[in-house]
N, C-alpha and C positions, 0 to 999 in steps of 0.2 A: 448147852445150856441157853436159855433165853437171855438175850442181852439187853435187859429191860433198863431204862433210865426215866424213871418218872418225874414228872414236873412238881414243883413245890408250889401248889396253890390248891385252894380250897374248890370243890366242886359239888355243889348241892345235888341231891337226888331227888326223884320224883315220889319219893315216900312210899314206894312199893304199889303204887296204884296201877302198875300195867306198864308193857312195853310202849316206849315213845313212838310217836309217828314222826317225831323231826326233833332236832336240838331244840331245847326248851329256851328260848330267848329270854322270857321272864318268867320267873319262879316265884313261888309264894303268894301270886295272886288268886284267891279262892273266889267263889260267887259271893256277890252280895246278896242282902235279903231280898232285895227287889228281883234279883235273878232266879231265886227258887220258886217253883211254880205252885200254884195252891195243892195242898194235900201232900206235899213231898215232906220227907223227913227233916227235922230241924236240926241245928246244930248239936242238940244233947244227944241225939241218936245217929249222929254222921257215921259212926264207926260201923254201921251194921249194912250201910251200903257202899263201903270202900273196902275191895278186897284186900285181902292182907297180903304181904310182901310173900313171894313164891319159894318153893322149896329149893329151887336153883335159881341163883340170880347171876347175871354175867354184865360186867362192865367192858364195853366194846370201844375200842379205840382205832384211828387211822393209823398211828405211830406212836414211838415212844415220846414221852414228854406231854401228852395230851391231859394226865390227870387222873389215871384209872385206878392206880394204888392210893393215892391221896383220897380219891372219893371213896373207895372202899373202906379204908379205915375210918373215915369221918362217918360213912354209915354205919359201922361197927360201935362207934363210939355214942353216937344217937340211940342206937338199938339198947345200948348198956343202960343209958339214962332212962329208958322207958321200961326198964326190969328185964331184959333179955339176958340171957346166958351166953355170951359171945367169947370165943377164943381166936387167937391168931394160929392157924395151922401153919402157915409159913407166908412171911412177906420179906422182901427185899427191898430195903429202902436205899440202898446204893450210896449210903452216907450222906444223904439228903438230910439236913436238919429239921427242916419243917415237916418231912414225911416221917421222921423218927418222932416228932412231937406228936404226931397223930396217934402213934402207937403206945403212947405213955398212958398207962391206966388201963390197958387192955391186957387181959392173961395171955401170956404166950406158950404154947406147948411145947416142951424142950425138942430141940432137934436131933436127929440122929447123926452122929459124927460117922464119916466114911473115910477109910484110908484108900486113896486113888493114885496109884502110880507114885508113892512117895508124898502126896499132898493129902492133908486132911481138909474135906469139904464137908458141908451141911446139906442135909436134905429132910424133907419133912416126914416125921415118925408117923405113919398113918395108923399103926396098931395102936399108939399113944393117945392119937386124936379120938378114935373109936373108943377106947377105954375111958377118957374123960367124958365123952358124952355130952357135950354142950348142946345149946339149941341152935347155935350157928357157929360155923366155923369159916373164918376169913383164909382163902387160899390164893395167894398171888400167882400170875403167870402159869396159865392154863397148859400152854403147850410146851412148857419146859420138859426136857428129856431128863430122867433122873440119871444119878452118877451110878454106873454098873456095880452090884453088889449091895446097894443101898436098901433093897427091898425086893418084892415080887413083881413089881410093875415097872415097865420101861418107861412108861410116860406119866405125868402128873394128872392128865385127865383120867387115866385109869384110877389113880389115887382117890380123885374125886368121886368116881362112880361108886367105889367101895364106902366112902363117908355117906354118900347119899344113901346107898343100899342100907345103912346102919340107922337110919331115920334122923340123921343130922342135916340141917339146912346148910348150905354152901353158897358163899358169894366169892366170885373169881374174876379175873381179869384176863382178857387176850386183845391182841392186836389182830386186825382183819387180815394182814399178809400170812398168817400163821393158819388160816383156813385153808382146808385141802383144795377145794375147788378153785381158789384164788392164787394160792402160792406160785404156781407155774406162771401165771400172767405178770404177776409182782417180780419175779425173777425176769422175765424179759423186759419190763418197764424200767426196772433200776438198775440191772445188770448184777445185783446182789442175790447170793445163793440164801434160799429160805430152806435152812436145814430142820426146823422144828416145825412140825404141822399138827393140826388137830383135826379129826373128821368133822366135817359141817354137821352131821346128825348131833353130835354132842352139844354143840352151841344152839342149834334149833331145839333142843329138847329142853332149854332153859324155860322157866315159867315166866321170867323176864329178861329183857336184853335192855341195858341201859347205855345209849350212845353218849360217850365223853367227847365232845367236839372241841376243835380249835382251827383257827384259819392257819393256812401255810405260813402265813406272814407273821402271825403271832409264835407260830412254833420256832420258825427260824431267829427271832428275836431272843426267846428262851435259852434257844442254844447258844447263840451269841454271848448271852450274860453267863454262862456256865452252868444253867439252871436244868440241863438235861445230860449231857456227857461232860467230862473233865475237860479243861481248857486245852490241854494236849491235843485233844481229838477233834475239837469243834472245826478247825479249819478243813479238815478232810471230810468231815459229815456234812458241811453246808455245800461241798461242791461234789458230793455224791450221792448217798442215799436221801440227804435233807434237801436236795434240790427244790425248787417251788413247784416244777412239773410234776416231779414224783409225789410230792406231798398232795397236790391238788388231785392227781389220779387215786391216791390211796383214800383220800377224804370222800371222793366220789363212790368208790366201792363200798365204804362203811356205810354211807349214807343210803345206797342203794339195797345193800343187805339189810338193814333196819326197816327200811320202807316195805320191802318184800314181806318180811317177818309180820309187819303191822297190818299189811293188807290182807293177809291169811286171817290173821286174828280177827279183823273188822269183818270179813265174810261169814267165819263162824258166828260172830255175834249177830249179824243180820239172819243168819239161818235160823237161830235160837229164838230170836225176837219175832220172826215170822211178818216183818214190817212189809208192807207194799209200796213203800217209798223209796226211790232210788237215790242212793248216798253218792255223790259225785266226787268222791274223795281221789278216784283216778278213772281214766277211762278204761272200759271193758267193751269190747268190740266184737260183734257177732255177724256172721254172713249166712244167709239161707241159700242153698244150693240145690239144683235138680240136674237130670241129665240133658237137659236142653243144649243145643248149641250155643257157644258163646259163654256158658258159665264160668270158664276158666278165667276170663277175662274180668268177671266180676270179683272172683276170688281173689285175683292179682290186685284189683283196685281197692279191696277191703284190707289186704296185708300192706299196701302203701300207705293208706289212710293210718293204719295202726302204727306203722314205723313212725310217722311224724310224730304222734304223741306217745310213742314208747310204750305202747299196749300190746297187750296179747290178743290173739284172735281165735275164737271159736266157731268152727266151720259145722254148721247143723244141716243134716239131710233128713227129711221127713219122707219114709217110705211111700211109695204111692199104694192107693187101694187096690188098682189092677196090676197084674204082673207086668215087670218091666221088659220093655223089648231089648233083645240082644244089643243093640246100638246104645241104648240107655245105660244097661249095665256096664258096658265098656267105658262110657263117658265116666261114670261114677268111680269106677277103679281108677281111671286117670286122675281124676279129682282128688282122690285119695292120697295119690303119690304126690300131687302138686302141693297140696297142704302139708304133707310131711316134709316136703323140701322146703317149704317157708314157715316150718317150725309152729304150724298152726295145729290146734286140738280139733280132731275130727270126733262127731257126735252121730250116732244113727238114733232116729226117732222111730217109733212104731207107727204103722198106717193110720192115717186120720185126717182131720182137716189141716191142711198145711199152715194156714194163717193161726189158727187157734193154737197149734203145737209150737210154733215158733214163738209167739207172744208168751206161751207158759214157760218154754225155756228160757227166754231172756227175763222174766221175772224171776224165776227160780235162781239164776245165775247173776243177778244184778247187773244185768248188761245196761250200758248207758248210751251205745249207738249200735243200730240194726242196718245192715247193708242188704238190699235185695235188688234183684232185677225188675225192670219194668214189665208190664203185663203185656203177654202176646195175644190176648183175646181182643176180637174187634168190639167196637162200641156196641153193636147190635148183641152179640153175644153176652156182653156183659149185662145189658139191659133184660134180656131174657133168661139169663141164667143165674141169677141171684146176685149179680155185682161182682166186681174186681177183686180178686184176692188181695192185690195190693192195695187197694181203697181201704178194705178191712183192716189190713195190717196196720196202715198208717194212722187209722182211726184208733185201733186198741193200743198200740204203741203209744200214741199221743195222751191218751187216758193214764198210761202207766208212767209217764214221763220220761219216755224212751226216745231219743232222737232217731230218725229214719233217713238213709241216704237211698234214693231209688235211683239205679244206674242202667243207663240206656245200654239194651243189648246189642252187640256188635257181631254178627256172625261172620265167621271165616268164608271169604269169597270161593264160589263152587270150583273155581279152575285150580285155585290153591289146594283145595280138599283133593281135588282129582289127582293133581300133581304128587301129593304127599302119598296116597295110596299107591300110585304106579311106582314109586320110589320104594316102597314096602313090600311090593309083590315078588314073588319068588323069581329068581332069576334077574331081578334089578341090579344094576351096577352098583358097587360100594366098596 
């Protein structure tokens, strides 16, 4: 079972307006009348432009003590005040007075009592919650493992799925270390076994993920004051799982997870709104490649650039109008393997004008930086052949608000190429 010790402090939530892009440093400061553009809905009909809280909402934290359970109960109380039918499906306050105070006045569905190896334990009664049919159920500790024999499901997240399927909204809590994709890394960092895990897809299916954040120093002070674990466990916790380096790493993992979710949501919004404006909330890097010699260097440069700004890379190949030569086809196959090795995404575009195709792709995927190789055409060929493709790309990208990096082509010396071919030839030593 999850050993959750929640902090006794209040945490305001975002009011159900969507997944947070970061920790809300300032809450409750809405736009002033001067900030509202002409023709926009006024305060009287503001509810029409704010999305309601989602069917499935998750409070995510870096570690025990950040305030997830308190925040969940606090939201439940506010929902009741606004007329919603809210019940507690399962909440574990761990004897915390302030957390218990938040539950006062909220209806709690009776728990199921289970005898396990001579000890009576409590579990959530899923059937009772579904029979009660509230609008909203508050269910703590999503990664919790149910006591054997307490019901048909092994995990609480499976219980939550049943409640959601019954048409009941769920608000729940989970710590970042319990996500399946992260648990192993947390075990290596902290030396603590993560026994309870929840599939990433379950958390990602949430309509809204609210990050409940706290600095490592603040968490350690709460621990020292007895606001997370009992005093007899404080010393060991501070020198083991709750070390500053562990908490810093867990906090970064939580922040990155929420940032990734928010980036996906932003891209979906941009696709729906069909905006031509590039929103530089994060860097999105794209590199255009061909079968020409030296393109592998171009790809490596793009990946190094992306690594510096912690961005993903999209590799785009525009098929030539004429049939590819065997050498070019072999080079493209090598580039594909290199892109895969560097965790870059490969995209094949149909034959057409390379410059126009690259810019169209960049616009569609909201690319912020485009990497291309320098032109191989002579100045005379540019003047007589309609101009340089590179020049057209720079011009069109500038109009779209996309930065362009033009990388000088560096071909592999002929003698090195010949040497490599001789080593690959049949009968070569090796």
